[in-house]
A tleap script that builds the chain and sets N, CA, C and O, in Angstrom:
source leaprc.protein.ff14SB
mol = sequence {
  NGLN VAL LYS LEU VAL GLU SER GLY GLY GLY
  LEU VAL GLN ALA GLY ASP SER LEU THR LEU
  SER CYS THR VAL SER GLY LEU THR PHE ASP
  ASP TYR SER MET ALA TRP PHE ARG LEU ALA
  PRO GLY LYS GLU ARG GLU GLY VAL ALA TYR
  ILE SER TRP GLY GLY ARG SER THR THR TYR
  ALA ASP SER VAL GLN GLY ARG PHE THR ILE
  SER ARG ASP ASN PRO THR LEU THR LEU PHE
  LEU GLN MET ASN GLY LEU LYS LEU GLU ASP
  THR ALA ILE TYR TYR CYS ALA ALA GLY ARG
  PRO ASN GLN SER LEU ASN ARG PHE GLN ALA
  LEU ASP ALA GLU TRP TYR ASN TYR TRP GLY
  GLN GLY THR GLN VAL THR VAL SER CSER
}
set mol.1.N position { 13.317 -11.599 41.739 }
set mol.1.CA position { 12.682 -12.474 40.754 }
set mol.1.C position { 12.319 -11.656 39.519 }
set mol.1.O position { 11.645 -10.631 39.618 }
set mol.2.N position { 12.762 -12.108 38.383 }
set mol.2.CA position { 12.463 -11.418 37.135 }
set mol.2.C position { 11.056 -11.792 36.672 }
set mol.2.O position { 10.670 -12.961 36.670 }
set mol.3.N position { 10.312 -10.771 36.285 }
set mol.3.CA position { 8.944 -11.018 35.825 }
set mol.3.C position { 8.642 -10.142 34.616 }
set mol.3.O position { 8.904 -8.940 34.624 }
set mol.4.N position { 8.089 -10.761 33.578 }
set mol.4.CA position { 7.647 -10.059 32.385 }
set mol.4.C position { 6.163 -10.364 32.208 }
set mol.4.O position { 5.764 -11.527 32.165 }
set mol.5.N position { 5.355 -9.326 32.105 }
set mol.5.CA position { 3.912 -9.513 32.008 }
set mol.5.C position { 3.382 -8.781 30.783 }
set mol.5.O position { 3.429 -7.553 30.701 }
set mol.6.N position { 2.880 -9.561 29.837 }
set mol.6.CA position { 2.308 -8.978 28.622 }
set mol.6.C position { 0.838 -8.644 28.823 }
set mol.6.O position { 0.154 -9.265 29.636 }
set mol.7.N position { 0.368 -7.672 28.087 }
set mol.7.CA position { -1.042 -7.314 28.090 }
set mol.7.C position { -1.382 -6.656 26.767 }
set mol.7.O position { -0.498 -6.278 25.999 }
set mol.8.N position { -2.692 -6.524 26.508 }
set mol.8.CA position { -3.130 -5.808 25.320 }
set mol.8.C position { -3.629 -6.679 24.188 }
set mol.8.O position { -4.121 -6.171 23.181 }
set mol.9.N position { -3.507 -7.996 24.344 }
set mol.9.CA position { -3.998 -8.878 23.308 }
set mol.9.C position { -5.513 -8.858 23.231 }
set mol.9.O position { -6.184 -8.295 24.096 }
set mol.10.N position { -6.047 -9.481 22.183 }
set mol.10.CA position { -7.486 -9.536 22.046 }
set mol.10.C position { -7.913 -10.022 20.678 }
set mol.10.O position { -7.098 -10.484 19.879 }
set mol.11.N position { -9.197 -9.911 20.424 }
set mol.11.CA position { -9.786 -10.309 19.149 }
set mol.11.C position { -10.056 -9.060 18.331 }
set mol.11.O position { -10.776 -8.162 18.767 }
set mol.12.N position { -9.472 -9.011 17.143 }
set mol.12.CA position { -9.644 -7.860 16.256 }
set mol.12.C position { -9.946 -8.359 14.851 }
set mol.12.O position { -9.815 -9.546 14.552 }
set mol.13.N position { -10.353 -7.428 13.998 }
set mol.13.CA position { -10.607 -7.777 12.606 }
set mol.13.C position { -9.393 -7.448 11.745 }
set mol.13.O position { -8.566 -6.605 12.094 }
set mol.14.N position { -9.313 -8.122 10.640 }
set mol.14.CA position { -8.212 -7.861 9.708 }
set mol.14.C position { -8.198 -6.380 9.342 }
set mol.14.O position { -9.236 -5.782 9.060 }
set mol.15.N position { -7.003 -5.807 9.353 }
set mol.15.CA position { -6.843 -4.400 9.056 }
set mol.15.C position { -6.803 -3.509 10.274 }
set mol.15.O position { -6.387 -2.354 10.185 }
set mol.16.N position { -7.232 -4.031 11.421 }
set mol.16.CA position { -7.249 -3.251 12.653 }
set mol.16.C position { -5.842 -3.094 13.220 }
set mol.16.O position { -4.874 -3.680 12.735 }
set mol.17.N position { -5.771 -2.281 14.264 }
set mol.17.CA position { -4.511 -2.065 14.980 }
set mol.17.C position { -4.655 -2.512 16.425 }
set mol.17.O position { -5.754 -2.564 16.977 }
set mol.18.N position { -3.519 -2.832 17.019 }
set mol.18.CA position { -3.490 -3.277 18.405 }
set mol.18.C position { -2.113 -2.954 18.964 }
set mol.18.O position { -1.111 -3.033 18.253 }
set mol.19.N position { -2.070 -2.591 20.239 }
set mol.19.CA position { -0.786 -2.330 20.886 }
set mol.19.C position { -0.614 -3.266 22.071 }
set mol.19.O position { -1.442 -3.301 22.982 }
set mol.20.N position { 0.459 -4.009 22.044 }
set mol.20.CA position { 0.812 -4.888 23.158 }
set mol.20.C position { 1.785 -4.169 24.081 }
set mol.20.O position { 2.599 -3.356 23.642 }
set mol.21.N position { 1.685 -4.484 25.364 }
set mol.21.CA position { 2.606 -3.949 26.357 }
set mol.21.C position { 3.231 -5.094 27.124 }
set mol.21.O position { 2.649 -6.170 27.262 }
set mol.22.N position { 4.424 -4.839 27.618 }
set mol.22.CA position { 5.120 -5.818 28.456 }
set mol.22.C position { 5.770 -5.051 29.597 }
set mol.22.O position { 6.676 -4.246 29.384 }
set mol.23.N position { 5.300 -5.309 30.800 }
set mol.23.CA position { 5.849 -4.652 31.978 }
set mol.23.C position { 6.877 -5.572 32.622 }
set mol.23.O position { 6.625 -6.757 32.837 }
set mol.24.N position { 8.028 -5.008 32.921 }
set mol.24.CA position { 9.158 -5.800 33.398 }
set mol.24.C position { 9.507 -5.415 34.830 }
set mol.24.O position { 9.458 -4.238 35.190 }
set mol.25.N position { 9.855 -6.390 35.634 }
set mol.25.CA position { 10.343 -6.141 36.988 }
set mol.25.C position { 11.428 -7.140 37.313 }
set mol.25.O position { 11.521 -8.201 36.696 }
set mol.26.N position { 12.255 -6.789 38.298 }
set mol.26.CA position { 13.284 -7.709 38.758 }
set mol.26.C position { 14.599 -7.643 38.016 }
set mol.26.O position { 15.506 -8.427 38.296 }
set mol.27.N position { 14.723 -6.723 37.076 }
set mol.27.CA position { 16.005 -6.530 36.410 }
set mol.27.C position { 16.134 -5.056 36.044 }
set mol.27.O position { 15.154 -4.311 36.052 }
set mol.28.N position { 17.353 -4.653 35.724 }
set mol.28.CA position { 17.601 -3.262 35.332 }
set mol.28.C position { 17.222 -3.115 33.871 }
set mol.28.O position { 18.027 -3.365 32.974 }
set mol.29.N position { 15.999 -2.711 33.650 }
set mol.29.CA position { 15.403 -2.712 32.310 }
set mol.29.C position { 16.278 -1.987 31.296 }
set mol.29.O position { 16.425 -2.445 30.163 }
set mol.30.N position { 16.853 -0.869 31.691 }
set mol.30.CA position { 17.665 -0.063 30.770 }
set mol.30.C position { 18.814 -0.866 30.157 }
set mol.30.O position { 19.263 -0.558 29.053 }
set mol.31.N position { 19.286 -1.882 30.858 }
set mol.31.CA position { 20.476 -2.619 30.427 }
set mol.31.C position { 20.164 -3.769 29.479 }
set mol.31.O position { 21.079 -4.409 28.959 }
set mol.32.N position { 18.881 -4.038 29.249 }
set mol.32.CA position { 18.503 -5.246 28.521 }
set mol.32.C position { 17.912 -4.959 27.155 }
set mol.32.O position { 16.995 -4.149 27.016 }
set mol.33.N position { 18.449 -5.634 26.147 }
set mol.33.CA position { 17.771 -5.679 24.864 }
set mol.33.C position { 16.508 -6.508 25.026 }
set mol.33.O position { 16.471 -7.456 25.811 }
set mol.34.N position { 15.465 -6.141 24.269 }
set mol.34.CA position { 14.172 -6.788 24.415 }
set mol.34.C position { 13.638 -7.202 23.045 }
set mol.34.O position { 14.065 -6.687 22.012 }
set mol.35.N position { 12.713 -8.125 23.062 }
set mol.35.CA position { 12.145 -8.576 21.794 }
set mol.35.C position { 10.735 -9.111 22.005 }
set mol.35.O position { 10.321 -9.439 23.117 }
set mol.36.N position { 10.025 -9.184 20.900 }
set mol.36.CA position { 8.724 -9.849 20.858 }
set mol.36.C position { 8.842 -11.076 19.966 }
set mol.36.O position { 9.424 -11.031 18.882 }
set mol.37.N position { 8.275 -12.167 20.450 }
set mol.37.CA position { 8.176 -13.400 19.678 }
set mol.37.C position { 6.704 -13.778 19.606 }
set mol.37.O position { 5.880 -13.259 20.359 }
set mol.38.N position { 6.384 -14.690 18.690 }
set mol.38.CA position { 5.009 -15.185 18.633 }
set mol.38.C position { 5.002 -16.661 18.272 }
set mol.38.O position { 5.910 -17.183 17.625 }
set mol.39.N position { 3.933 -17.309 18.720 }
set mol.39.CA position { 3.758 -18.729 18.465 }
set mol.39.C position { 2.336 -18.946 17.969 }
set mol.39.O position { 1.362 -18.726 18.689 }
set mol.40.N position { 2.249 -19.383 16.724 }
set mol.40.CA position { 0.951 -19.654 16.110 }
set mol.40.C position { 0.711 -21.153 16.070 }
set mol.40.O position { 1.665 -21.929 16.032 }
set mol.41.N position { -0.541 -21.569 16.079 }
set mol.41.CA position { -0.845 -23.004 16.048 }
set mol.41.C position { -0.212 -23.687 14.842 }
set mol.41.O position { -0.354 -23.238 13.704 }
set mol.42.N position { 0.485 -24.775 15.115 }
set mol.42.CA position { 1.082 -25.540 14.033 }
set mol.42.C position { 2.342 -24.954 13.444 }
set mol.42.O position { 2.874 -25.473 12.463 }
set mol.43.N position { 2.827 -23.868 14.038 }
set mol.43.CA position { 4.032 -23.214 13.508 }
set mol.43.C position { 5.107 -23.133 14.589 }
set mol.43.O position { 4.834 -23.291 15.779 }
set mol.44.N position { 6.318 -22.885 14.145 }
set mol.44.CA position { 7.412 -22.693 15.084 }
set mol.44.C position { 7.382 -21.267 15.644 }
set mol.44.O position { 6.824 -20.351 15.040 }
set mol.45.N position { 7.997 -21.116 16.808 }
set mol.45.CA position { 8.108 -19.778 17.388 }
set mol.45.C position { 8.867 -18.872 16.444 }
set mol.45.O position { 9.868 -19.271 15.849 }
set mol.46.N position { 8.385 -17.652 16.312 }
set mol.46.CA position { 8.957 -16.701 15.357 }
set mol.46.C position { 9.340 -15.417 16.067 }
set mol.46.O position { 8.535 -14.841 16.799 }
set mol.47.N position { 10.562 -14.971 15.851 }
set mol.47.CA position { 10.963 -13.668 16.349 }
set mol.47.C position { 10.306 -12.591 15.513 }
set mol.47.O position { 10.372 -12.635 14.284 }
set mol.48.N position { 9.670 -11.622 16.159 }
set mol.48.CA position { 8.895 -10.608 15.469 }
set mol.48.C position { 9.632 -9.275 15.410 }
set mol.48.O position { 9.753 -8.668 14.346 }
set mol.49.N position { 10.122 -8.827 16.563 }
set mol.49.CA position { 10.753 -7.504 16.611 }
set mol.49.C position { 11.729 -7.441 17.775 }
set mol.49.O position { 11.535 -8.083 18.807 }
set mol.50.N position { 12.778 -6.657 17.587 }
set mol.50.CA position { 13.855 -6.505 18.575 }
set mol.50.C position { 14.160 -5.025 18.762 }
set mol.50.O position { 14.075 -4.230 17.826 }
set mol.51.N position { 14.520 -4.675 20.004 }
set mol.51.CA position { 14.992 -3.325 20.264 }
set mol.51.C position { 16.180 -3.421 21.198 }
set mol.51.O position { 16.147 -4.161 22.181 }
set mol.52.N position { 17.213 -2.686 20.899 }
set mol.52.CA position { 18.431 -2.736 21.698 }
set mol.52.C position { 18.207 -2.092 23.051 }
set mol.52.O position { 17.219 -1.389 23.264 }
set mol.53.N position { 19.134 -2.341 23.963 }
set mol.53.CA position { 18.965 -1.851 25.328 }
set mol.53.C position { 18.941 -0.328 25.356 }
set mol.53.O position { 18.311 0.251 26.241 }
set mol.54.N position { 19.601 0.335 24.422 }
set mol.54.CA position { 19.559 1.785 24.377 }
set mol.54.C position { 18.403 2.323 23.551 }
set mol.54.O position { 18.140 3.525 23.546 }
set mol.55.N position { 17.713 1.428 22.852 }
set mol.55.CA position { 16.565 1.834 22.053 }
set mol.55.C position { 16.904 2.394 20.686 }
set mol.55.O position { 16.013 2.836 19.960 }
set mol.56.N position { 18.186 2.383 20.322 }
set mol.56.CA position { 18.570 3.029 19.062 }
set mol.56.C position { 18.561 2.075 17.885 }
set mol.56.O position { 18.604 2.502 16.731 }
set mol.57.N position { 18.505 0.777 18.177 }
set mol.57.CA position { 18.539 -0.204 17.101 }
set mol.57.C position { 17.315 -1.097 17.180 }
set mol.57.O position { 16.962 -1.585 18.254 }
set mol.58.N position { 16.667 -1.311 16.044 }
set mol.58.CA position { 15.524 -2.216 15.969 }
set mol.58.C position { 15.695 -3.160 14.783 }
set mol.58.O position { 16.368 -2.851 13.800 }
set mol.59.N position { 15.073 -4.299 14.913 }
set mol.59.CA position { 15.076 -5.304 13.843 }
set mol.59.C position { 13.685 -5.917 13.774 }
set mol.59.O position { 13.048 -6.147 14.802 }
set mol.60.N position { 13.218 -6.181 12.557 }
set mol.60.CA position { 11.888 -6.750 12.379 }
set mol.60.C position { 11.942 -7.968 11.468 }
set mol.60.O position { 12.774 -8.055 10.565 }
set mol.61.N position { 11.047 -8.893 11.721 }
set mol.61.CA position { 10.860 -9.992 10.795 }
set mol.61.C position { 10.279 -9.441 9.496 }
set mol.61.O position { 9.534 -8.461 9.498 }
set mol.62.N position { 10.628 -10.079 8.406 }
set mol.62.CA position { 10.110 -9.626 7.103 }
set mol.62.C position { 8.587 -9.622 7.081 }
set mol.62.O position { 7.968 -8.788 6.420 }
set mol.63.N position { 7.993 -10.557 7.807 }
set mol.63.CA position { 6.541 -10.713 7.793 }
set mol.63.C position { 5.797 -9.539 8.435 }
set mol.63.O position { 4.602 -9.359 8.204 }
set mol.64.N position { 6.507 -8.740 9.243 }
set mol.64.CA position { 5.840 -7.633 9.928 }
set mol.64.C position { 6.467 -6.283 9.610 }
set mol.64.O position { 5.962 -5.246 10.039 }
set mol.65.N position { 7.554 -6.289 8.867 }
set mol.65.CA position { 8.243 -5.047 8.517 }
set mol.65.C position { 7.274 -4.060 7.880 }
set mol.65.O position { 6.545 -4.398 6.948 }
set mol.66.N position { 7.277 -2.840 8.394 }
set mol.66.CA position { 6.397 -1.813 7.861 }
set mol.66.C position { 5.021 -1.768 8.488 }
set mol.66.O position { 4.284 -0.802 8.292 }
set mol.67.N position { 4.661 -2.795 9.237 }
set mol.67.CA position { 3.352 -2.835 9.896 }
set mol.67.C position { 3.470 -2.752 11.410 }
set mol.67.O position { 2.613 -2.158 12.064 }
set mol.68.N position { 4.521 -3.340 11.979 }
set mol.68.CA position { 4.716 -3.385 13.422 }
set mol.68.C position { 5.840 -2.431 13.817 }
set mol.68.O position { 6.796 -2.223 13.070 }
set mol.69.N position { 5.697 -1.855 15.016 }
set mol.69.CA position { 6.735 -0.988 15.559 }
set mol.69.C position { 6.996 -1.363 17.013 }
set mol.69.O position { 6.081 -1.395 17.835 }
set mol.70.N position { 8.245 -1.643 17.311 }
set mol.70.CA position { 8.638 -1.942 18.688 }
set mol.70.C position { 9.204 -0.675 19.315 }
set mol.70.O position { 9.909 0.093 18.660 }
set mol.71.N position { 8.888 -0.466 20.592 }
set mol.71.CA position { 9.421 0.687 21.303 }
set mol.71.C position { 9.525 0.336 22.780 }
set mol.71.O position { 9.004 -0.683 23.235 }
set mol.72.N position { 10.207 1.198 23.511 }
set mol.72.CA position { 10.362 0.958 24.940 }
set mol.72.C position { 10.328 2.278 25.682 }
set mol.72.O position { 10.745 3.314 25.166 }
set mol.73.N position { 9.825 2.220 26.898 }
set mol.73.CA position { 9.820 3.386 27.775 }
set mol.73.C position { 10.570 2.982 29.032 }
set mol.73.O position { 10.000 2.373 29.937 }
set mol.74.N position { 11.837 3.320 29.083 }
set mol.74.CA position { 12.682 2.853 30.182 }
set mol.74.C position { 12.218 3.342 31.564 }
set mol.74.O position { 12.272 2.563 32.515 }
set mol.75.N position { 11.767 4.588 31.716 }
set mol.75.CA position { 11.325 5.017 33.053 }
set mol.75.C position { 10.178 4.184 33.618 }
set mol.75.O position { 10.085 4.004 34.833 }
set mol.76.N position { 9.308 3.676 32.751 }
set mol.76.CA position { 8.178 2.880 33.242 }
set mol.76.C position { 8.402 1.383 33.077 }
set mol.76.O position { 7.508 0.578 33.340 }
set mol.77.N position { 9.618 1.015 32.634 }
set mol.77.CA position { 9.993 -0.403 32.506 }
set mol.77.C position { 9.017 -1.153 31.601 }
set mol.77.O position { 8.607 -2.273 31.907 }
set mol.78.N position { 8.651 -0.525 30.490 }
set mol.78.CA position { 7.628 -1.101 29.624 }
set mol.78.C position { 8.117 -1.202 28.186 }
set mol.78.O position { 8.741 -0.286 27.650 }
set mol.79.N position { 7.819 -2.322 27.593 }
set mol.79.CA position { 8.082 -2.595 26.191 }
set mol.79.C position { 6.747 -2.598 25.451 }
set mol.79.O position { 5.739 -3.069 25.978 }
set mol.80.N position { 6.745 -2.069 24.226 }
set mol.80.CA position { 5.519 -1.995 23.439 }
set mol.80.C position { 5.700 -2.646 22.079 }
set mol.80.O position { 6.809 -2.749 21.555 }
set mol.81.N position { 4.569 -3.085 21.521 }
set mol.81.CA position { 4.548 -3.525 20.130 }
set mol.81.C position { 3.271 -2.957 19.512 }
set mol.81.O position { 2.165 -3.417 19.797 }
set mol.82.N position { 3.451 -1.952 18.664 }
set mol.82.CA position { 2.331 -1.372 17.936 }
set mol.82.C position { 2.145 -2.180 16.668 }
set mol.82.O position { 3.067 -2.311 15.863 }
set mol.83.N position { 0.946 -2.724 16.492 }
set mol.83.CA position { 0.671 -3.582 15.347 }
set mol.83.C position { -0.429 -2.942 14.512 }
set mol.83.O position { -1.556 -2.769 14.976 }
set mol.84.N position { -0.094 -2.596 13.290 }
set mol.84.CA position { -1.060 -1.997 12.358 }
set mol.84.C position { -1.312 -2.939 11.190 }
set mol.84.O position { -0.499 -3.816 10.898 }
set mol.85.N position { -2.436 -2.749 10.533 }
set mol.85.CA position { -2.731 -3.567 9.367 }
set mol.85.C position { -2.692 -5.047 9.654 }
set mol.85.O position { -2.105 -5.819 8.897 }
set mol.86.N position { -3.321 -5.450 10.753 }
set mol.86.CA position { -3.240 -6.853 11.167 }
set mol.86.C position { -3.850 -7.777 10.130 }
set mol.86.O position { -4.857 -7.460 9.497 }
set mol.87.N position { -3.214 -8.928 9.975 }
set mol.87.CA position { -3.637 -9.932 9.018 }
set mol.87.C position { -4.025 -11.209 9.752 }
set mol.87.O position { -3.664 -11.405 10.912 }
set mol.88.N position { -4.764 -12.075 9.066 }
set mol.88.CA position { -5.155 -13.345 9.675 }
set mol.88.C position { -3.936 -14.116 10.170 }
set mol.88.O position { -3.977 -14.753 11.223 }
set mol.89.N position { -2.862 -14.051 9.409 }
set mol.89.CA position { -1.664 -14.814 9.762 }
set mol.89.C position { -0.898 -14.238 10.950 }
set mol.89.O position { 0.090 -14.826 11.391 }
set mol.90.N position { -1.339 -13.100 11.470 }
set mol.90.CA position { -0.732 -12.552 12.690 }
set mol.90.C position { -1.324 -13.181 13.944 }
set mol.90.O position { -0.854 -12.912 15.050 }
set mol.91.N position { -2.337 -14.007 13.790 }
set mol.91.CA position { -2.938 -14.677 14.937 }
set mol.91.C position { -1.911 -15.574 15.613 }
set mol.91.O position { -1.325 -16.453 14.980 }
set mol.92.N position { -1.699 -15.344 16.906 }
set mol.92.CA position { -0.679 -16.081 17.648 }
set mol.92.C position { -0.701 -15.644 19.105 }
set mol.92.O position { -1.360 -14.674 19.478 }
set mol.93.N position { 0.033 -16.384 19.908 }
set mol.93.CA position { 0.347 -15.911 21.260 }
set mol.93.C position { 1.644 -15.105 21.150 }
set mol.93.O position { 2.632 -15.575 20.585 }
set mol.94.N position { 1.630 -13.909 21.686 }
set mol.94.CA position { 2.782 -13.019 21.605 }
set mol.94.C position { 3.486 -12.973 22.956 }
set mol.94.O position { 2.856 -12.789 23.997 }
set mol.95.N position { 4.800 -13.142 22.918 }
set mol.95.CA position { 5.618 -13.170 24.119 }
set mol.95.C position { 6.670 -12.069 24.066 }
set mol.95.O position { 7.256 -11.811 23.015 }
set mol.96.N position { 6.904 -11.428 25.193 }
set mol.96.CA position { 8.065 -10.543 25.261 }
set mol.96.C position { 9.214 -11.305 25.924 }
set mol.96.O position { 9.000 -12.231 26.706 }
set mol.97.N position { 10.419 -10.895 25.596 }
set mol.97.CA position { 11.602 -11.582 26.095 }
set mol.97.C position { 12.712 -10.581 26.362 }
set mol.97.O position { 12.862 -9.585 25.655 }
set mol.98.N position { 13.482 -10.869 27.395 }
set mol.98.CA position { 14.635 -10.042 27.749 }
set mol.98.C position { 15.912 -10.841 27.524 }
set mol.98.O position { 15.976 -12.032 27.829 }
set mol.99.N position { 16.935 -10.162 26.982 }
set mol.99.CA position { 18.190 -10.833 26.670 }
set mol.99.C position { 19.130 -10.878 27.856 }
set mol.99.O position { 18.763 -11.355 28.930 }
set mol.100.N position { 20.333 -10.386 27.667 }
set mol.100.CA position { 21.367 -10.368 28.714 }
set mol.100.C position { 21.841 -8.939 28.896 }
set mol.100.O position { 21.735 -8.139 27.966 }
set mol.101.N position { 22.365 -8.594 30.071 }
set mol.101.CA position { 22.734 -7.196 30.322 }
set mol.101.C position { 23.760 -6.657 29.333 }
set mol.101.O position { 24.759 -7.310 29.029 }
set mol.102.N position { 23.495 -5.461 28.843 }
set mol.102.CA position { 24.411 -4.729 27.971 }
set mol.102.C position { 24.824 -5.533 26.745 }
set mol.102.O position { 25.953 -5.432 26.266 }
set mol.103.N position { 23.915 -6.306 26.267 }
set mol.103.CA position { 24.175 -7.148 25.094 }
set mol.103.C position { 23.483 -6.535 23.882 }
set mol.103.O position { 22.269 -6.328 23.892 }
set mol.104.N position { 24.247 -6.249 22.854 }
set mol.104.CA position { 23.675 -5.784 21.595 }
set mol.104.C position { 23.771 -6.916 20.585 }
set mol.104.O position { 24.826 -7.527 20.419 }
set mol.105.N position { 22.672 -7.185 19.920 }
set mol.105.CA position { 22.617 -8.305 18.996 }
set mol.105.C position { 22.598 -7.811 17.564 }
set mol.105.O position { 22.004 -6.777 17.257 }
set mol.106.N position { 23.256 -8.565 16.687 }
set mol.106.CA position { 23.162 -8.215 15.277 }
set mol.106.C position { 21.822 -8.714 14.734 }
set mol.106.O position { 21.058 -9.372 15.440 }
set mol.107.N position { 21.557 -8.397 13.497 }
set mol.107.CA position { 20.226 -8.675 12.960 }
set mol.107.C position { 19.962 -10.165 12.809 }
set mol.107.O position { 18.810 -10.585 12.700 }
set mol.108.N position { 21.009 -10.958 12.801 }
set mol.108.CA position { 20.827 -12.412 12.707 }
set mol.108.C position { 20.514 -13.013 14.074 }
set mol.108.O position { 19.796 -14.008 14.170 }
set mol.109.N position { 21.050 -12.412 15.120 }
set mol.109.CA position { 20.835 -12.887 16.472 }
set mol.109.C position { 19.557 -12.334 17.089 }
set mol.109.O position { 18.931 -12.976 17.932 }
set mol.110.N position { 19.182 -11.141 16.659 }
set mol.110.CA position { 18.131 -10.373 17.343 }
set mol.110.C position { 16.807 -11.112 17.444 }
set mol.110.O position { 16.084 -10.940 18.425 }
set mol.111.N position { 16.476 -11.917 16.467 }
set mol.111.CA position { 15.191 -12.608 16.465 }
set mol.111.C position { 15.355 -14.107 16.710 }
set mol.111.O position { 14.490 -14.908 16.354 }
set mol.112.N position { 16.471 -14.466 17.318 }
set mol.112.CA position { 16.753 -15.857 17.663 }
set mol.112.C position { 16.523 -16.039 19.156 }
set mol.112.O position { 17.186 -15.396 19.969 }
set mol.113.N position { 15.596 -16.904 19.518 }
set mol.113.CA position { 15.216 -17.083 20.923 }
set mol.113.C position { 16.379 -17.536 21.793 }
set mol.113.O position { 16.346 -17.352 23.010 }
set mol.114.N position { 17.382 -18.111 21.203 }
set mol.114.CA position { 18.546 -18.587 21.956 }
set mol.114.C position { 19.206 -17.475 22.772 }
set mol.114.O position { 19.830 -17.748 23.797 }
set mol.115.N position { 19.073 -16.229 22.326 }
set mol.115.CA position { 19.765 -15.110 22.947 }
set mol.115.C position { 18.959 -14.458 24.075 }
set mol.115.O position { 19.358 -13.418 24.599 }
set mol.116.N position { 17.852 -15.050 24.441 }
set mol.116.CA position { 16.971 -14.440 25.433 }
set mol.116.C position { 16.825 -15.346 26.647 }
set mol.116.O position { 16.597 -16.550 26.530 }
set mol.117.N position { 16.964 -14.724 27.820 }
set mol.117.CA position { 16.952 -15.473 29.071 }
set mol.117.C position { 15.602 -15.481 29.776 }
set mol.117.O position { 15.262 -16.444 30.463 }
set mol.118.N position { 14.836 -14.411 29.608 }
set mol.118.CA position { 13.617 -14.252 30.389 }
set mol.118.C position { 12.426 -14.058 29.454 }
set mol.118.O position { 12.498 -13.369 28.437 }
set mol.119.N position { 11.323 -14.702 29.850 }
set mol.119.CA position { 10.140 -14.710 29.001 }
set mol.119.C position { 8.885 -14.422 29.810 }
set mol.119.O position { 8.787 -14.774 30.985 }
set mol.120.N position { 7.929 -13.775 29.155 }
set mol.120.CA position { 6.630 -13.586 29.755 }
set mol.120.C position { 5.729 -14.795 29.492 }
set mol.120.O position { 6.141 -15.771 28.866 }
set mol.121.N position { 4.503 -14.707 29.980 }
set mol.121.CA position { 3.573 -15.822 29.843 }
set mol.121.C position { 2.771 -15.762 28.545 }
set mol.121.O position { 2.109 -16.730 28.169 }
set mol.122.N position { 2.836 -14.626 27.868 }
set mol.122.CA position { 2.189 -14.502 26.576 }
set mol.122.C position { 0.818 -13.858 26.633 }
set mol.122.O position { 0.136 -13.898 27.657 }
set mol.123.N position { 0.426 -13.261 25.514 }
set mol.123.CA position { -0.905 -12.684 25.369 }
set mol.123.C position { -1.436 -13.063 23.987 }
set mol.123.O position { -0.721 -12.964 22.989 }
set mol.124.N position { -2.679 -13.492 23.939 }
set mol.124.CA position { -3.263 -14.002 22.696 }
set mol.124.C position { -3.749 -12.858 21.813 }
set mol.124.O position { -4.446 -11.950 22.265 }
set mol.125.N position { -3.367 -12.927 20.554 }
set mol.125.CA position { -3.883 -12.010 19.535 }
set mol.125.C position { -4.584 -12.850 18.482 }
set mol.125.O position { -3.983 -13.747 17.891 }
set mol.126.N position { -5.843 -12.559 18.251 }
set mol.126.CA position { -6.618 -13.283 17.258 }
set mol.126.C position { -7.171 -12.288 16.245 }
set mol.126.O position { -7.853 -11.327 16.598 }
set mol.127.N position { -6.860 -12.543 14.982 }
set mol.127.CA position { -7.323 -11.660 13.910 }
set mol.127.C position { -8.351 -12.417 13.087 }
set mol.127.O position { -8.076 -13.499 12.568 }
set mol.128.N position { -9.530 -11.840 12.974 }
set mol.128.CA position { -10.608 -12.486 12.226 }
set mol.128.C position { -10.883 -11.728 10.932 }
set mol.128.O position { -10.527 -10.558 10.790 }
set mol.129.N position { -11.519 -12.415 10.002 }
set mol.129.CA position { -11.819 -11.792 8.706 }
set mol.129.C position { -13.143 -11.043 8.739 }
set mol.129.O position { -13.548 -10.461 7.733 }
savepdb mol mol.pdb
quit
C-alpha cells in the first residue's frame, strides 16, 4: 500500500520560514518524481514545486520561485519543501504527490496534477500578518 504522509505545517507570521516533510512508503522512492501542490480556500489546486526522480531537475511555480526549495533524501524516503519569506497568500493545505516510475516531466507537465498517481492527506500552512 502506497502511503504519503506530510508533516511540518503550522501557523507562522509573514516573513517566517517553514519546512514541510513528506515521508513515503509502499513504493520505490528513488524511481518516482515528486511534487508539492497546495489548495487555498476559494482557489484551484496549484502545483508549487517538482523534483525529478534523480533529483537533478526541479521546477517551481512563479509564485514561489526564489522563496521555496524542493529537495529529497532518497535513503530516508523523504521529500522536503523549504519555504522562506512566507506571505499571506501562501496560506493553504500543502500536499505531496508521487508520479509514475522513471517518469521525467517537462516544465509544463511537472506542476500538472494529472501526472501524479499518489497523494498525501495534506498539512495546513497558515501565514498571519
